LOTI-576960 format. One record per residue (C-alpha): residue in three letters; z, x, y. Coordinates in steps of 0.001 Angstrom, whole numbers, plus 500000, padded with zeros to 6 digits. Example, Ala and Ser with C-alpha at 12.3 -4.5 7.8 and 13.67 -1.06 7.14 Angstrom:
code->ALA	pz->507800	px->512300	py->495500 .
code->SER	pz->507140	px->513670	py->498940 .
***
This chain:
code->MET	pz->500000	px->500000	py->500000 .
code->GLY	pz->499072	px->501346	py->503432 .
code->LYS	pz->501305	px->501525	py->506437 .
code->ILE	pz->502242	px->498130	py->507851 .
code->THR	pz->501359	px->497733	py->511523 .
code->ALA	pz->503573	px->495574	py->513701 .
code->ASN	pz->502128	px->492576	py->515518 .
code->ILE	pz->503391	px->493304	py->519038 .
code->HIS	pz->503300	px->490697	py->521802 .
code->GLN	pz->503923	px->492263	py->525232 .
code->LEU	pz->505734	px->489900	py->527583 .
code->LYS	pz->506345	px->492304	py->530474 .
code->ASP	pz->505921	px->496029	py->531040 .
code->SER	pz->509122	px->496778	py->529142 .
code->VAL	pz->509646	px->493601	py->527085 .
code->PHE	pz->508048	px->493060	py->523685 .
code->ALA	pz->508200	px->490627	py->520787 .
code->VAL	pz->507353	px->491694	py->517233 .
code->ILE	pz->505899	px->488596	py->515609 .
code->GLY	pz->506406	px->488054	py->511893 .
code->ILE	pz->503412	px->487135	py->509749 .
code->ASP	pz->503374	px->483602	py->508310 .
code->GLY	pz->506590	px->482616	py->510044 .
code->ALA	pz->508620	px->485671	py->509093 .
code->THR	pz->511388	px->486690	py->511481 .
code->ASN	pz->510500	px->487768	py->514998 .
code->PHE	pz->512156	px->490781	py->516588 .
code->GLY	pz->512487	px->491856	py->520211 .
code->ILE	pz->512301	px->495209	py->521973 .
code->ILE	pz->513568	px->495660	py->525535 .
code->LYS	pz->512987	px->499140	py->526915 .
code->GLY	pz->514970	px->500916	py->529604 .
code->SER	pz->513489	px->503313	py->532142 .
code->ASP	pz->514840	px->506211	py->530062 .
code->ASP	pz->512862	px->504944	py->527024 .
code->SER	pz->515991	px->503789	py->525219 .
code->ALA	pz->515899	px->500271	py->523811 .
code->VAL	pz->517748	px->497109	py->522920 .
code->LEU	pz->516432	px->495770	py->519612 .
code->ILE	pz->516853	px->492056	py->518953 .
code->ASP	pz->517382	px->491492	py->515202 .
code->ALA	pz->516173	px->493664	py->512327 .
code->ASP	pz->515357	px->493012	py->508667 .
code->ILE	pz->515693	px->496030	py->506363 .
code->ARG	pz->512752	px->494758	py->504282 .
code->ARG	pz->510486	px->495222	py->507300 .
code->MET	pz->511545	px->498633	py->508526 .
code->ASP	pz->507949	px->499903	py->508543 .
code->GLU	pz->507032	px->497244	py->511101 .
code->ILE	pz->510131	px->497864	py->513192 .
code->VAL	pz->509691	px->501637	py->513256 .
code->ASP	pz->506006	px->501204	py->514105 .
code->ALA	pz->506860	px->498831	py->516951 .
code->VAL	pz->509568	px->501103	py->518353 .
code->GLU	pz->507187	px->504053	py->518328 .
code->ARG	pz->504194	px->502205	py->519773 .
code->THR	pz->506235	px->500739	py->522621 .
code->GLY	pz->507308	px->504237	py->523620 .
code->CYS	pz->510975	px->503925	py->522771 .
code->LYS	pz->512768	px->507136	py->521882 .
code->LYS	pz->516108	px->505681	py->520815 .
code->VAL	pz->517428	px->502254	py->519861 .
code->ARG	pz->520704	px->502198	py->521760 .
code->TYR	pz->521755	px->498656	py->520843 .
code->LEU	pz->520877	px->496305	py->517992 .
code->VAL	pz->521694	px->492652	py->518654 .
code->ASN	pz->522204	px->490257	py->515744 .
code->THR	pz->521327	px->486776	py->517029 .
code->HIS	pz->523168	px->485523	py->513946 .
code->GLU	pz->524371	px->486556	py->510517 .
code->ASN	pz->521417	px->485720	py->508248 .
code->PHE	pz->519971	px->488552	py->506139 .
code->ASP	pz->516604	px->488564	py->507890 .
code->HIS	pz->518345	px->489205	py->511214 .
code->SER	pz->521220	px->491510	py->510249 .
code->SER	pz->520307	px->493424	py->507080 .
code->ALA	pz->519281	px->496608	py->508935 .
code->ASN	pz->522683	px->497009	py->510606 .
code->ASP	pz->523671	px->499803	py->508242 .
code->TYR	pz->520381	px->501670	py->508762 .
code->PHE	pz->520670	px->501620	py->512539 .
code->GLU	pz->524403	px->502278	py->512637 .
code->LYS	pz->523829	px->505501	py->510687 .
code->SER	pz->521332	px->506610	py->513335 .
code->GLY	pz->523815	px->506075	py->516164 .
code->THR	pz->522795	px->502603	py->517290 .
code->VAL	pz->525571	px->500249	py->518401 .
code->VAL	pz->525380	px->496864	py->516640 .
code->VAL	pz->526340	px->493854	py->518760 .
code->GLY	pz->526815	px->490122	py->518173 .
code->THR	pz->529105	px->487160	py->518610 .
code->ASP	pz->532611	px->486787	py->517239 .
code->GLY	pz->531212	px->484002	py->515054 .
code->CYS	pz->528601	px->486312	py->513597 .
code->TYR	pz->531258	px->488933	py->512894 .
code->ARG	pz->533447	px->486418	py->511048 .
code->ALA	pz->530535	px->485120	py->508997 .
code->LEU	pz->529521	px->488632	py->507939 .
code->ARG	pz->533130	px->489534	py->507161 .
code->GLU	pz->533776	px->486432	py->505072 .
code->ASP	pz->530658	px->486243	py->502920 .
code->GLY	pz->528273	px->488921	py->504164 .
code->ASP	pz->528726	px->491289	py->501215 .
code->GLU	pz->527961	px->488608	py->498632 .
code->LYS	pz->524911	px->487282	py->500461 .
code->PHE	pz->523663	px->490783	py->501212 .
code->ALA	pz->523832	px->491760	py->497545 .
code->GLU	pz->522050	px->488556	py->496539 .
code->MET	pz->519219	px->488959	py->499044 .
code->ALA	pz->518787	px->492705	py->498632 .
code->GLY	pz->518787	px->492227	py->494868 .
code->ARG	pz->515528	px->490318	py->495234 .
code->SER	pz->513936	px->493510	py->496586 .
code->PRO	pz->515287	px->496223	py->494249 .
code->GLU	pz->513064	px->498884	py->495818 .
code->LEU	pz->515395	px->498826	py->498827 .
code->TRP	pz->518116	px->500618	py->496867 .
code->THR	pz->515698	px->503479	py->496145 .
code->ARG	pz->514282	px->503699	py->499629 .
code->PHE	pz->517641	px->503415	py->501387 .
code->PRO	pz->520296	px->505094	py->499196 .
code->GLY	pz->523757	px->503741	py->499840 .
code->LEU	pz->522401	px->500671	py->501616 .
code->LYS	pz->525110	px->498119	py->502347 .
code->MET	pz->526008	px->495248	py->504585 .
code->ALA	pz->527366	px->496599	py->507858 .
code->ASN	pz->529243	px->494423	py->510306 .
code->LEU	pz->529112	px->494431	py->514085 .
code->GLN	pz->530649	px->497223	py->516136 .
code->ILE	pz->530952	px->495267	py->519377 .
code->THR	pz->531571	px->491528	py->519505 .
code->PHE	pz->531956	px->488946	py->522240 .
code->PRO	pz->533395	px->485401	py->522250 .
code->GLN	pz->531130	px->483819	py->524874 .
code->GLU	pz->528987	px->486337	py->526723 .
code->MET	pz->528402	px->489973	py->527589 .
code->THR	pz->525731	px->492085	py->529258 .
code->LEU	pz->524056	px->495136	py->527746 .
code->ARG	pz->522736	px->497643	py->530263 .
code->LEU	pz->520074	px->500304	py->529994 .
code->PRO	pz->518659	px->502193	py->532987 .
code->GLY	pz->516710	px->499570	py->534920 .
code->VAL	pz->517451	px->496737	py->532480 .
code->ALA	pz->520213	px->494186	py->531959 .
code->VAL	pz->520258	px->491954	py->528872 .
code->ARG	pz->522623	px->489001	py->529037 .
code->LEU	pz->523927	px->487766	py->525689 .
code->LEU	pz->525389	px->484285	py->525279 .
code->PHE	pz->527104	px->482521	py->522395 .
code->ALA	pz->524989	px->479384	py->521983 .
code->ALA	pz->526371	px->477577	py->518911 .
code->HIS	pz->527642	px->474160	py->520016 .
code->ASN	pz->531147	px->473499	py->518641 .
code->GLY	pz->531007	px->476761	py->516692 .
code->LYS	pz->527933	px->476080	py->514537 .
code->SER	pz->524352	px->475109	py->515390 .
code->HIS	pz->521730	px->476892	py->513297 .
code->SER	pz->524553	px->479151	py->512135 .
code->ARG	pz->528067	px->480219	py->513049 .
code->GLY	pz->526911	px->483239	py->514996 .
code->ASP	pz->524086	px->481910	py->517185 .
code->ALA	pz->523433	px->484139	py->520183 .
code->ILE	pz->520628	px->484193	py->522710 .
code->ALA	pz->519415	px->487133	py->524794 .
code->ILE	pz->518281	px->486565	py->528365 .
code->LEU	pz->516360	px->488738	py->530811 .
code->GLU	pz->517281	px->486863	py->533956 .
code->GLN	pz->515041	px->488734	py->536371 .
code->ASP	pz->511986	px->488190	py->534163 .
code->LYS	pz->513052	px->484690	py->533022 .
code->ILE	pz->512503	px->485575	py->529364 .
code->LEU	pz->514630	px->484175	py->526536 .
code->PHE	pz->515043	px->485465	py->522983 .
code->ALA	pz->516302	px->482321	py->521237 .
code->GLY	pz->516946	px->483537	py->517700 .
code->ASP	pz->516775	px->480736	py->515148 .
code->LEU	pz->517816	px->478093	py->517638 .
code->LEU	pz->514057	px->477691	py->518047 .
code->TYR	pz->511223	px->477598	py->515506 .
code->THR	pz->507616	px->477081	py->516583 .
code->ASP	pz->504912	px->475844	py->514181 .
code->PHE	pz->507113	px->476343	py->511102 .
code->HIS	pz->509706	px->474228	py->509322 .
code->PRO	pz->513205	px->475576	py->510024 .
code->VAL	pz->516062	px->476564	py->507765 .
code->THR	pz->518786	px->473953	py->508272 .
code->VAL	pz->521025	px->474772	py->505321 .
code->TYR	pz->523406	px->477052	py->507236 .
code->GLY	pz->524033	px->474868	py->510238 .
code->ASN	pz->524939	px->471558	py->511786 .
code->ILE	pz->521925	px->469595	py->513009 .
code->PRO	pz->523700	px->467410	py->515640 .
code->ASN	pz->525300	px->470537	py->517138 .
code->TRP	pz->521944	px->472301	py->517010 .
code->ILE	pz->520367	px->469453	py->518987 .
code->GLN	pz->523124	px->469805	py->521595 .
code->SER	pz->522474	px->473540	py->521899 .
code->ILE	pz->518796	px->472863	py->522562 .
code->THR	pz->519619	px->470170	py->525126 .
code->HIS	pz->521773	px->472700	py->526964 .
code->LEU	pz->518989	px->475299	py->526930 .
code->LEU	pz->516552	px->472749	py->528341 .
code->GLY	pz->518671	px->472766	py->531485 .
code->HIS	pz->517518	px->476311	py->532248 .
code->ASP	pz->514223	px->477674	py->533522 .
code->PHE	pz->512291	px->480376	py->531684 .
code->VAL	pz->508659	px->481439	py->531703 .
code->ALA	pz->508656	px->482633	py->528087 .
code->VAL	pz->510733	px->482136	py->524959 .
code->VAL	pz->510610	px->484165	py->521753 .
code->PRO	pz->511642	px->481949	py->518823 .
code->GLY	pz->513316	px->483237	py->515703 .
code->HIS	pz->510188	px->482285	py->513762 .
code->GLY	pz->506720	px->481354	py->514952 .
code->PRO	pz->504511	px->482072	py->517962 .
code->VAL	pz->505903	px->482981	py->521379 .
code->ALA	pz->505880	px->480136	py->523898 .
code->SER	pz->504812	px->481702	py->527194 .
code->GLY	pz->502938	px->480643	py->530277 .
code->GLY	pz->505601	px->479074	py->532453 .
code->ASN	pz->508609	px->476791	py->532455 .
code->ASP	pz->506622	px->473771	py->531261 .
code->VAL	pz->505514	px->475644	py->528135 .
code->TYR	pz->509073	px->476820	py->527508 .
code->LYS	pz->510488	px->473314	py->527805 .
code->SER	pz->507700	px->471798	py->525718 .
code->ALA	pz->508500	px->474159	py->522832 .
code->PHE	pz->512182	px->473193	py->522840 .
code->GLU	pz->511505	px->469482	py->523332 .
code->LYS	pz->509091	px->469466	py->520407 .
code->PHE	pz->511586	px->471220	py->518157 .
code->ARG	pz->514459	px->469005	py->519282 .
code->SER	pz->512367	px->465958	py->518364 .
code->TYR	pz->511764	px->467495	py->514930 .
code->LEU	pz->515493	px->467968	py->514341 .
code->GLU	pz->516310	px->464459	py->515577 .
code->ASP	pz->513656	px->462989	py->513312 .
code->PHE	pz->514729	px->464999	py->510278 .
code->TYR	pz->518384	px->464130	py->510815 .
code->GLY	pz->517475	px->460448	py->511043 .
code->GLN	pz->515520	px->460723	py->507796 .
code->LEU	pz->518486	px->462378	py->506086 .
code->LYS	pz->520785	px->459541	py->507199 .
code->GLU	pz->518377	px->456966	py->505767 .
code->MET	pz->518283	px->458928	py->502514 .
code->LYS	pz->522059	px->459094	py->502262 .
code->THR	pz->522395	px->455354	py->502803 .
code->GLY	pz->519846	px->454642	py->500086 .
code->LYS	pz->517076	px->453440	py->502380 .
code->LYS	pz->514775	px->456314	py->501421 .
code->SER	pz->514446	px->458623	py->498443 .
code->PRO	pz->514434	px->462424	py->498800 .
code->GLY	pz->510754	px->462389	py->497871 .
code->GLU	pz->509964	px->459891	py->500615 .
code->VAL	pz->511765	px->462009	py->503189 .
code->GLU	pz->509949	px->465119	py->502016 .
code->SER	pz->506561	px->463399	py->502216 .
code->TYR	pz->507330	px->462095	py->505704 .
code->MET	pz->508346	px->465534	py->507014 .
code->LYS	pz->505146	px->467089	py->505665 .
code->SER	pz->502777	px->464530	py->507169 .
code->GLY	pz->501726	px->463081	py->510506 .
code->THR	pz->503096	px->465094	py->513417 .
code->TYR	pz->504353	px->467764	py->511030 .
code->ALA	pz->501283	px->468127	py->508796 .
code->SER	pz->500165	px->471413	py->510354 .
code->MET	pz->503547	px->473151	py->510179 .
code->GLY	pz->503983	px->476181	py->507949 .
code->LYS	pz->506596	px->476868	py->505267 .
code->THR	pz->506403	px->473363	py->503816 .
code->TRP	pz->508524	px->474467	py->500848 .
code->MET	pz->511469	px->474696	py->503239 .
code->VAL	pz->511578	px->470911	py->503627 .
code->LYS	pz->512539	px->470310	py->499996 .
code->ARG	pz->515134	px->473069	py->500127 .
code->ASN	pz->516739	px->471579	py->503236 .
code->ILE	pz->516819	px->468110	py->501649 .
code->GLU	pz->518348	px->469385	py->498411 .
code->TYR	pz->521057	px->471204	py->500314 .
code->SER	pz->521774	px->468110	py->502396 .
code->LEU	pz->522391	px->466105	py->499213 .
code->LYS	pz->525246	px->468466	py->498365 .
code->GLU	pz->526950	px->467875	py->501701 .
code->PRO	pz->529749	px->465267	py->501835 .
code->ASN	pz->528160	px->463411	py->504739 .
***
C-alpha cells in the first residue's frame, strides 16, 4: 500500500481541516506564526494522514492535541503525541470517561487493527494532561483557540463534548456535535441534550464549521446555520421515531426504513441507523 495523502481543506492562511474519506473522522490543524500547531482530534489508525497533513501545512511541532471527546477515533493517538512532547487537552468530562472505561474500549477498538501493536510498540490509552470544566484558551504565537465544554446537562453526543473556536476568523470545530451528509453515532449520548447543544450553537455567528464527520460547511453564517438546523431536524425526527417505536406504534424495521429514505436517502453510513436503533432498544426509556 502506498503512502496515504491527507485531504486538506484550507479555511484560512493558518487554519486547516483534514477531511476523512467516506465520513471518517475529521481533524483540524491551527498553525501559529512560529509554525507550531494545535491539532484537533487524532486517530492512531490514520497517523499517515495526520503526519502528512502536519508536514504539508508547514507545521514543525504539534504543541497541543485537543480531544473534542473521548471516542477512539478522536483520542486514540494521545499516547503517540504525548511521547513526542505534545500536551493533550480536553474537558473534565472527557477525562472522566477515559479514566472510567477508556482502557477497555481502547483495547477493544485497537484489537480490531492488530497491526497497530506492531507499528506502535507499547501503544496504550493515554488520558488528558490538561483539563477544563467549562472553557479555556490555548495560545500559540499569533493564534488563540478558545475551547468550550458543549455537552448540555453533562452529555450530548458524549460526556466529553468540546468545541474549538477561532473567534477572530469566526471558525468553529464542532467535533461530533455536528455531522454533515452522514448518519451520526447516537449510542454514546443523549439526543434531547444534543438537540439543546445545537440550539445553543445556533445562537452564535460563524462563517465556517468543521463537523466531526462529513464535509465542511463554509461560505458564511447562513451556511453555518443551515448545516446545524438540518442536523438538528434529523435528530428531532429520529428521536420522534424512536419514541413511536418504544410505544409500539412502529417496528424497528419501519424506523430504519424511514431514516434511510426521503430526506435522508442520500446520507452515507446507512448501517449506522440499525446500530443506533438496536442500542436504543436496550435503553430503559
